[in-house]
Each structure stands twice: as structure tokens, then as C-alpha cells.
C-alpha positions as CSV (number, residue, x, y, z in Angstrom):
1,M,128.9,46.2,106.5
2,I,126.1,48.1,105.1
3,P,126.7,50.3,102.1
4,A,126.2,54.2,102.2
5,A,122.6,55.5,100.8
6,G,124.6,56.7,97.7
7,G,125.4,52.9,97.1
8,A,129.0,51.1,96.3
9,G,131.0,53.2,98.9
10,R,129.8,56.7,97.7
11,P,128.7,58.7,100.2
12,A,124.5,59.8,100.1
13,R,123.7,63.3,98.4
14,A,121.9,65.4,100.0
15,S,118.0,65.6,98.6
16,R,117.1,68.8,97.2
17,P,114.0,70.2,98.0
18,A,111.5,69.9,95.4
19,R,111.2,73.0,93.6
20,R,107.8,74.4,94.9
21,L,105.5,75.7,91.6
22,W,103.0,78.6,92.1
23,P,99.8,78.7,90.2
24,V,99.5,81.4,87.9
25,C,96.9,83.4,85.5
26,V,98.0,86.1,83.9
27,L,95.6,88.3,81.1
28,C,98.5,88.8,77.9
29,R,97.0,91.0,75.5
30,G,98.4,89.8,71.6
31,A,97.9,90.6,68.2
32,S,94.7,89.0,67.8
33,G,93.5,90.3,71.5
34,Y,93.4,89.8,75.1
35,G,93.8,86.2,76.3
36,I,94.7,84.1,79.9
37,V,97.8,82.2,80.2
38,V,97.4,79.6,83.3
39,G,100.6,78.2,84.3
40,E,102.9,77.3,87.1
41,M,106.0,79.1,88.4
42,D,108.9,79.0,91.1
43,Q,109.6,81.8,93.5
44,G,112.3,83.2,91.4
45,E,110.2,83.4,87.9
46,L,107.5,85.0,89.8
47,K,109.7,87.5,91.4
48,A,111.6,88.7,87.7
49,T,107.6,88.7,86.3
50,A,106.9,91.2,88.6
51,R,109.8,93.4,88.2
52,R,109.3,93.5,84.6
53,M,105.5,94.1,85.4
54,R,106.8,97.3,87.5
55,R,109.0,98.4,85.3
56,R,106.2,98.2,82.3
57,S,103.9,100.1,84.8
58,E,106.7,102.8,85.9
59,L,107.1,103.1,82.3
60,R,104.0,103.8,81.1
61,R,103.3,106.2,84.3
62,R,106.2,108.3,83.0
63,E,104.8,108.6,79.5
64,A,101.4,109.0,80.2
65,A,102.7,112.1,83.0
66,A,105.1,113.2,79.4
67,R,102.2,113.2,77.5
68,R,99.8,114.9,79.7
69,E,102.2,118.0,80.1
70,R,102.4,117.9,76.0
71,A,98.3,117.8,75.9
72,Q,98.2,120.6,78.6
73,E,100.6,123.1,76.9
74,F,99.0,122.5,73.7
75,G,95.7,123.2,74.9
76,R,96.7,126.7,75.4
77,V,97.9,127.0,72.4
78,V,94.8,125.7,70.8
79,A,93.0,128.4,73.4
80,E,94.7,131.3,72.4
81,R,94.1,130.6,68.5
82,L,90.9,130.4,69.3
83,G,90.7,134.1,71.1
84,A,92.4,135.0,68.0
85,A,90.2,133.8,65.3
86,D,87.0,134.7,67.2
87,A,87.0,138.2,69.0
88,T,83.8,137.1,70.3
89,I,85.0,134.2,72.7
90,T,85.6,135.5,76.4
91,R,87.1,132.3,78.0
92,V,88.2,129.1,77.1
93,W,88.7,126.2,79.8
94,G,90.3,122.7,79.8
95,F,88.3,120.2,81.8
96,G,89.1,116.5,82.1
97,S,91.5,114.4,82.7
98,T,94.3,116.1,81.1
99,Y,93.7,118.9,83.7
100,E,92.3,117.3,86.9
101,R,94.9,115.3,88.6
102,S,92.4,113.5,90.2
103,R,91.5,111.6,87.8
104,P,93.7,109.0,85.7
105,Y,95.2,110.2,82.5
106,R,95.5,107.4,80.0
107,L,98.0,107.3,77.1
108,N,95.0,108.0,74.6
109,S,93.4,110.8,76.9
110,D,91.3,113.4,74.5
111,L,92.1,117.2,75.3
112,D,88.1,118.5,76.5
113,L,88.2,122.1,75.9
114,A,85.3,124.2,76.8
115,V,84.4,127.9,74.9
116,E,82.3,130.9,76.6
117,G,81.5,133.3,73.9
118,G,82.0,133.1,70.3
119,G,80.2,132.2,67.3
120,H,79.3,128.3,66.3
121,S,80.6,129.1,62.9
122,A,84.8,129.5,64.8
123,L,84.7,126.1,66.7
124,R,83.2,124.0,63.8
125,D,85.8,125.3,61.1
126,F,88.7,124.9,63.5
127,H,90.7,122.2,63.4
128,P,94.3,122.2,65.0
129,D,97.0,119.9,64.1
130,G,98.4,117.9,66.5
131,E,99.1,114.1,68.3
132,F,95.7,115.1,70.6
133,E,92.3,114.9,69.8
134,I,90.1,117.5,71.5
135,S,86.4,117.4,72.2
136,L,85.3,121.1,71.7
137,I,82.3,122.5,73.6
138,E,80.4,125.5,73.7
139,L,79.8,126.5,77.7
140,A,76.2,127.9,76.9
141,D,74.9,125.1,75.2
142,Q,75.2,122.6,78.6
143,R,73.4,121.7,81.0
144,T,73.9,124.6,84.3
145,E,75.0,122.0,86.8
146,F,78.2,120.7,83.8
147,A,78.9,123.9,83.0
148,E,79.5,125.2,86.6
149,M,82.1,122.0,87.6
150,V,84.1,123.1,84.3
151,R,84.1,126.6,85.9
152,S,84.9,125.3,89.1
153,R,87.3,122.3,88.4
154,G,88.8,123.5,85.1
155,V,91.6,125.2,84.4
156,L,91.2,128.7,83.0
157,L,93.5,128.6,79.6
158,Y,92.2,131.9,78.0
159,E,90.5,135.2,78.9
160,R,89.6,138.0,76.6
161,Q,90.9,141.6,78.1
């Protein structure tokens, strides 16, 4: 009698397929900056990592959308304050990634405001408190093409009546 493949009368065990490993290269951000991690993952690890990355990406997208809404509201408040502080300001425009939906918005995006009319002193002395960095420009000091782009793509936040 020929012994079974399992030896000494034991039944042969079905061989498990070898675990297939996939090469991975990941850009990681750590305390000391960015680094590249190279290694291998099996299919289950890859799927779990992809799920975590999708969840993080969705969370960042939601955080950015909420911050954009807060920035837009803050821009309206700042525009009204500018108009109240200087009676010669005729319009305040919001432009850039905060107001243009076709542009990507990041969690560190600033608030771009353009003022028509008004004196330089009102703009220089204006420092609103808030979580947003503000870039404030006078539209009259800009190139004509840029000023027209702000007027066509931007959002009118304030207009003197």
C-alpha cells in the first residue's frame, strides 16, 4: 500500500494557493515632511487601504466645502464693513477659488476681494478678525484685462446704493 500524501495514513491537505502580493509605492506625509514607502500588499490590504483613502478624501472634500461656505459668508461681512468704513467705495467683488466653483478650493485658500472706489487708507487700515487670510486689491490699480475678469467671473458682494 502506498501511503497518502499527508504521510502515515493521514489524508492529504489541499494546498493553499500562495498569497499574491502586489507591489506598492505610496507618498506619505509625516512630521518631518514627505517620504516614499515601497512595499507589498495582498489584495485585502490593498482594498482596505483604498477604502481608508477614499474616506479621508471625502472628509477633506466636505471640510473644504464647509470652509468655502464660511469664507463666502465672511467675505460678505467684510464687504459690508468696508462699505460702511469708506463712503467712497462703490463695489466690492469676491473672486478666486472661494467664489469660482470651477476652481479647486483648498483648506488653506485665502479670500480674494477687489474694491472699486475708496481711498487707499481705508484698505490699508482695514484688518478684520477671522479665520481667513484676505487678499484685498483696488480694481482701479489692476490691468484692464484682470479687472474685467474679476467683474465677469467674480461675485458682487457689496454695491453702494
